C-alpha angles and dihedrals in degrees: 000000000000114000124188124190114197120188104224098176142017132047091317097051109153095028107137119193122185127198138180096175130065149250099054110196117204126194149103096279116095093234089070120105088231115032119201112192094201107124093222089060112097120240089246100024106161146334133221118210142168115246120175092339094309130106112241129188122208127193110224095216091283117183098230098033138235120261130202115197089341098309119110115234120244096192118322134348134188110246128200141189110299097024119138116226116198120202116170105316093334124101114201119196115211122220120181132186135164 
């Protein structure tokens, strides 16, 4: 599986990150796979994993939440090609191919 995250808005607009291995950790700390420098992003904000051949995003109890297509995550959610993940002021568009 080939996963691409493209920042389509915010300070890091234009940033493109590509991955072939999961999980992908997203947050403000430098040890995350995707580092978002926005101060309202938690140190360990969310994680993307593969469960039963589906991509799943899980909010890691972030203070300001993780959003998929404008809806705040309560726990976890399946994500698919074209989804928009909002973390802080950054919108990441997800592209998935096999």
